[in-house]
C-alpha positions as a printed Julia matrix, in Angstrom:
202×3 Matrix{Float64}:
 -12.51   -7.78  -50.45
 -12.35  -11.56  -49.43
 -12.4   -12.19  -45.75
  -9.56  -14.38  -44.65
 -10.68  -17.57  -42.83
  -9.76  -17.82  -39.14
  -6.89  -20.03  -38.14
  -7.5   -22.68  -35.5
  -5.79  -20.59  -32.88
  -7.99  -17.58  -33.74
 -11.07  -19.71  -33.59
 -10.12  -20.99  -30.15
  -9.38  -17.53  -28.87
 -12.74  -16.35  -30.19
 -14.55  -19.26  -28.5
 -12.86  -18.62  -25.22
 -13.67  -14.91  -25.44
 -17.37  -15.71  -25.92
 -17.35  -18.03  -22.9
 -15.73  -15.36  -20.8
 -18.19  -12.77  -22.01
 -21.09  -15.05  -21.09
 -19.73  -15.68  -17.66
 -19.17  -11.95  -17.22
 -22.85  -11.28  -17.96
 -23.94  -14.0   -15.48
 -21.66  -12.65  -12.84
 -22.89   -9.09  -13.4
 -26.53  -10.11  -13.07
 -25.87  -12.29   -9.99
 -23.92   -9.53   -8.41
 -26.59   -6.9    -8.97
 -29.16   -9.25   -7.36
 -26.75   -9.96   -4.5
 -26.1    -6.32   -3.62
 -29.66   -5.07   -4.42
 -30.71   -5.19   -0.74
 -27.78   -2.84    0.11
 -28.66   -0.51   -2.73
 -32.33   -0.35   -1.66
 -31.63    0.71    1.93
 -30.82    4.33    2.72
 -27.15    4.89    2.33
 -24.52    7.63    1.68
 -23.56    8.38   -1.92
 -19.96    7.45   -1.28
 -21.12    4.05    0.08
 -22.98    3.41   -3.15
 -20.01    4.37   -5.23
 -17.72    2.14   -3.12
 -20.27   -0.73   -3.47
 -20.21   -0.48   -7.26
 -16.45   -0.2    -7.57
 -15.91   -3.02   -5.1
 -18.39   -5.13   -7.08
 -16.45   -4.29  -10.28
 -13.16   -5.34   -8.62
 -14.89   -8.6    -7.54
 -16.11   -9.27  -11.09
 -12.52   -8.76  -12.37
 -11.33  -11.2    -9.78
 -13.78  -13.83  -11.04
 -12.96  -13.21  -14.63
  -9.29  -13.57  -13.9
  -9.96  -16.96  -12.24
 -12.01  -18.07  -15.3
  -9.3   -16.85  -17.69
  -6.71  -18.88  -15.77
  -8.93  -21.98  -15.78
 -10.1   -22.03  -19.36
  -7.25  -20.05  -20.92
  -4.18  -21.37  -22.63
  -1.47  -22.68  -20.45
   1.53  -20.31  -20.64
   4.74  -22.0   -19.29
   6.33  -18.59  -18.82
   3.46  -17.17  -16.61
   4.43  -16.82  -12.99
   2.13  -16.96   -9.98
  -1.09  -16.22  -11.89
  -3.21  -16.53   -8.68
  -1.16  -13.66   -7.12
  -2.94  -11.29   -9.48
  -6.21  -12.78   -8.42
  -5.45  -12.34   -4.69
  -4.35   -8.81   -5.36
  -7.67   -7.91   -7.09
  -9.69   -9.75   -4.45
  -7.97   -7.99   -1.63
  -8.81   -4.63   -3.19
 -12.46   -5.68   -3.54
 -12.65   -6.83    0.09
 -11.18   -3.6     1.32
 -14.0    -1.64   -0.39
 -16.84   -3.97    0.35
 -16.28   -5.17    3.91
 -16.73   -1.76    5.64
 -20.17   -1.58    4.07
 -21.33   -5.2     3.98
 -19.95   -5.96    7.48
 -21.17   -2.77    9.04
 -24.15   -4.44   10.69
 -22.44   -7.8    11.17
 -19.16   -7.4    13.04
 -17.66   -4.86   15.43
 -16.29   -1.67   13.81
 -12.83   -2.18   15.33
 -12.69   -5.8    14.1
 -13.86   -4.64   10.64
 -11.15   -1.98   10.6
  -8.49   -4.54   11.64
  -9.58   -6.96    8.96
  -9.41   -4.21    6.3
  -5.95   -3.24    7.47
  -4.73   -6.83    7.3
  -6.18   -7.21    3.82
  -4.54   -3.94    2.68
  -1.2    -5.21    3.98
  -1.73   -8.51    2.18
  -2.54   -6.45   -1.01
   0.76   -4.64   -0.78
   2.59   -7.89   -0.32
   0.91   -9.47   -3.3
   1.91   -6.46   -5.47
   5.43   -6.89   -4.16
   5.37  -10.58   -5.29
   4.0    -9.62   -8.68
   6.76   -7.01   -9.05
   9.47   -9.52   -8.12
   8.09  -12.11  -10.62
   7.56   -9.68  -13.46
   9.73   -9.35  -16.53
  11.07   -5.94  -17.73
   7.99   -5.15  -19.87
   5.57   -5.84  -17.01
   7.6    -3.8   -14.56
   7.79   -0.9   -17.06
   3.94   -1.23  -17.32
   3.45   -1.18  -13.59
   5.75    1.92  -13.19
   4.07    3.77  -15.94
   0.57    2.87  -14.73
   1.33    4.01  -11.13
   2.92    7.2   -12.39
  -0.04    7.97  -14.62
  -2.5     7.19  -11.78
  -0.44    9.52   -9.48
  -0.5    12.39  -11.91
  -4.12   12.16  -12.7
  -5.2    11.98   -9.05
  -2.84   14.65   -7.79
  -4.23   17.07  -10.47
  -7.81   16.0    -9.7
  -7.15   16.64   -5.96
  -5.59   20.09   -6.82
  -8.66   21.14   -8.79
 -11.02   19.89   -6.07
  -9.1    21.45   -3.22
  -9.05   24.85   -4.93
 -12.73   24.6    -5.63
 -13.53   23.59   -2.02
 -11.37   26.45   -0.63
 -13.34   28.84   -2.78
 -16.67   27.34   -1.69
 -17.5    25.94   -5.11
 -17.14   22.21   -4.31
 -17.98   20.18   -1.18
 -19.39   16.96    0.19
 -16.69   14.52   -1.02
 -15.36   12.33    1.88
 -12.03   10.49    2.04
 -14.12    7.22    1.63
 -15.67    8.58   -1.54
 -12.3     9.82   -2.72
 -10.88    6.29   -2.36
 -13.68    4.83   -4.37
 -13.21    7.45   -7.11
  -9.45    6.86   -7.16
  -9.93    3.09   -7.55
 -12.48    3.72  -10.3
 -10.07    6.06  -12.15
  -7.3     3.47  -12.07
  -9.27    1.15  -14.55
  -9.27    3.37  -17.63
  -5.69    4.69  -16.86
  -4.27    1.19  -16.51
  -6.11    0.07  -19.72
  -4.73    3.07  -21.52
  -1.12    2.34  -20.37
  -1.44   -1.36  -21.31
  -2.79   -0.41  -24.8
   0.04    2.12  -25.23
   2.54   -0.61  -24.32
   0.95   -3.11  -26.74
   0.02   -5.44  -23.99
  -3.73   -5.6   -24.91
  -3.84   -7.78  -27.88
  -4.85  -11.36  -28.7
  -2.13  -14.02  -28.4
  -0.12  -14.65  -31.5
  -1.06  -17.75  -33.5
   1.81  -20.25  -33.72
């Protein structure tokens, strides 16, 4: 079977994908080196999980910025940096309570995280208002799927905890787990909606 040659648009998409992949590897290595001192010191298991998830969110933020900078210009795209700020605020909310623990007062740390969380909600509202019907349907389905998965996970854990079978998970650890679970769920919904695919070649 003869392999069809790539079109110029497909070659450009592949080249951009390789650049983004290379940048992702560099970001990952740099991030691991940056948080290594935090991983080496004695810490709670839920802090380690929150660190990893927060770093993952930070990596997503940087990759989104790279995609905006080197990606094709879409005249129909609205407020691309609002998505970046939304992901960045989620990363800050997970990382600051740990990274800033020894640097700033706990009350100030808490106030900053509350402000960042409120900003994140506002960014999501801006994204919702600027989205088309397909994007709004994706957001509603993704949030519904996340809600169902997390509620049933909470139900199973709560029953196990009541019966003395489970224990040790804090609300902080639960938040990190919920954030981590939202990644595959959102990707599944986007794939189901046909939103995860390369751009069409004109």
